[in-house]
C-alpha positions in Angstrom: 112.9 54.7 84.8 111.3 56.8 87.6 114.2 56.1 89.9 116.5 57.6 87.2 114.3 60.6 86.9 114.2 61.3 90.6 118.0 60.9 90.8 118.3 63.4 88.0 115.9 65.8 89.6 117.9 65.7 92.9 121.1 66.3 90.9 119.5 69.3 89.2 118.3 70.7 92.5 121.9 71.0 93.5 122.4 73.6 90.8 119.6 75.7 92.1 118.4 78.5 89.7 120.7 77.4 86.9 119.4 73.8 87.1 115.8 75.2 87.1 116.5 77.3 84.0 118.1 74.5 82.1 115.3 72.1 82.9 112.7 74.7 81.8 114.6 75.3 78.5 115.0 71.6 77.8 111.4 70.6 78.7 110.0 73.0 76.1 111.8 71.2 73.3 112.8 67.6 74.1 113.1 66.8 77.8 110.6 64.7 79.8 110.8 66.3 83.2 108.5 69.3 83.7 110.1 72.3 85.5 107.3 72.4 88.1 109.0 69.4 89.9 112.0 71.7 90.6 110.3 75.1 90.9 107.7 74.1 93.4 110.1 72.6 96.0 112.6 75.4 95.5 109.8 78.0 96.0 108.5 76.2 99.1 112.1 76.1 100.5 112.6 79.8 99.8 109.2 81.6 99.4 110.9 85.0 99.1 112.3 83.8 95.8 109.2 82.0 94.5 108.4 84.7 91.9 112.1 84.8 90.8 111.9 81.1 90.2 108.7 81.6 88.3 110.4 84.2 86.1 113.4 81.9 85.5 111.1 79.0 84.7 109.1 81.2 82.3 112.2 82.6 80.6 113.8 79.2 80.2 110.6 77.7 78.9 110.1 80.5 76.3 113.7 80.2 75.0 113.3 76.4 74.9 110.1 76.9 72.9 112.2 78.5 70.1 114.3 75.3 70.0 111.1 73.3 69.9 109.8 75.4 67.0 113.1 74.9 65.1 113.0 71.1 65.7 109.4 71.1 64.3 110.4 73.2 61.3 113.4 71.1 60.4 112.3 67.5 61.4 108.6 67.8 61.6 105.9 65.3 62.5 108.2 62.2 62.8 110.0 63.7 65.8 106.6 64.1 67.6 106.0 60.4 67.2 109.2 59.8 69.0 107.9 61.8 72.1 104.2 60.9 72.2 101.4 58.7 71.0 99.5 59.5 67.8 96.3 60.3 69.7 98.0 63.2 71.5 99.4 64.5 68.2 95.9 64.5 66.8 94.6 66.3 69.9 97.3 69.0 69.4 96.3 69.3 65.8 92.7 69.9 66.8 93.8 72.6 69.2 95.8 74.3 66.4 92.9 74.0 64.0 90.4 75.4 66.5 92.4 78.1 68.2 95.3 78.8 65.8 98.5 80.0 67.5 96.5 80.6 70.7 96.9 76.8 71.2 100.3 77.7 72.5 98.7 79.6 75.4 96.3 76.7 76.0 99.3 74.4 76.2 100.4 75.9 79.4 97.3 74.6 81.0 97.0 71.1 79.5 98.5 67.8 80.6 100.0 67.4 77.2 103.7 68.1 77.3 104.5 71.7 76.2 107.2 70.4 73.8 104.5 68.9 71.7 103.0 72.3 71.1 106.3 74.0 70.4 107.4 71.4 67.9 104.0 71.5 66.3 104.2 75.3 66.1 107.3 74.8 63.9 105.5 72.2 61.8 102.6 74.7 61.4 105.0 77.6 60.7 103.7 79.8 63.5 105.5 83.1 63.4 108.3 83.4 66.0 106.9 86.6 67.6 103.5 84.9 68.0 105.2 81.9 69.6 107.1 84.1 72.0 104.1 86.2 73.0 101.7 83.2 73.6 104.5 81.3 75.4 105.2 84.2 77.7 101.5 84.5 78.5 100.7 80.8 78.9 103.8 79.6 80.6 104.1 82.8 82.7 100.5 82.4 83.9 101.2 78.8 84.9 104.4 79.4 86.8 103.4 82.7 88.4 100.2 81.1 89.6 102.2 78.3 91.2 104.5 80.9 92.8 101.5 82.9 94.1 100.1 79.7 95.7 103.5 79.0 97.3 103.7 82.5 98.7 100.1 82.3 100.0 100.2 78.8 101.4 103.8 78.1 102.2 104.4 74.5 103.2 100.8 73.6 102.4 101.3 74.6 98.7 102.5 71.2 97.5 99.4 69.2 98.6 97.2 72.1 97.4 98.8 72.2 94.0 98.8 68.4 93.7 95.1 68.2 94.5 93.8 71.4 92.8 96.1 72.6 90.1 94.4 70.8 87.2 91.2 72.5 88.1 92.8 75.9 88.6 94.7 75.7 85.3 91.5 74.6 83.5 89.7 77.6 84.9 92.5 80.0 83.9 92.7 78.4 80.5 88.9 78.7 80.1 89.0 82.4 81.0 91.9 82.9 78.5 89.9 81.3 75.7 86.8 83.3 76.5 88.9 86.5 76.6 90.5 85.7 73.3 87.1 84.9 71.6 85.8 88.2 72.9 88.8 90.0 71.5 88.2 88.4 68.1 84.6 89.3 68.2 85.3 92.9 69.1 88.0 93.1 66.4 85.7 91.7 63.8 82.9 94.1 64.9 85.2 97.1 64.4 86.0 96.1 60.9 82.3 96.0 59.9 
């Protein structure tokens, strides 16, 4: 299976920006390969375009999230069981119960595939503008952070990302959650 995936990744790399956009779109709704595996090597090979690649990846991912939402709305929970194990579905439900639609933002920083969150957003009937806004923020933060690391570190970006990205994304995700909770607190205080 992994040999097939690597062959497919190599084939997509031949399409450059178009291949990156397509993978980003598909990964947000049904595809198993995360766009990072294309974006990072493309950015390292051409650091002047790293932020362009981050933009394309974000745009493709957000548009793919709309397809994921539609899949969730029309087919629902049974389709999730096709992609992932029940315990991950339960984890996503917990995120949605605890954080509401902001779980979409958190999804950009978790190891759970993004498509699970987009499909679940359709099941949960999250409003499309909410899905778009949180997807832009969450996915954009992830991909632009990777691009910034590539620009800053060049060839050393790949090992740095492999060793530290989980910690970095957890930190950024934690800051986003705290910021959101502060926003909710301030909004509630203004109503009183």
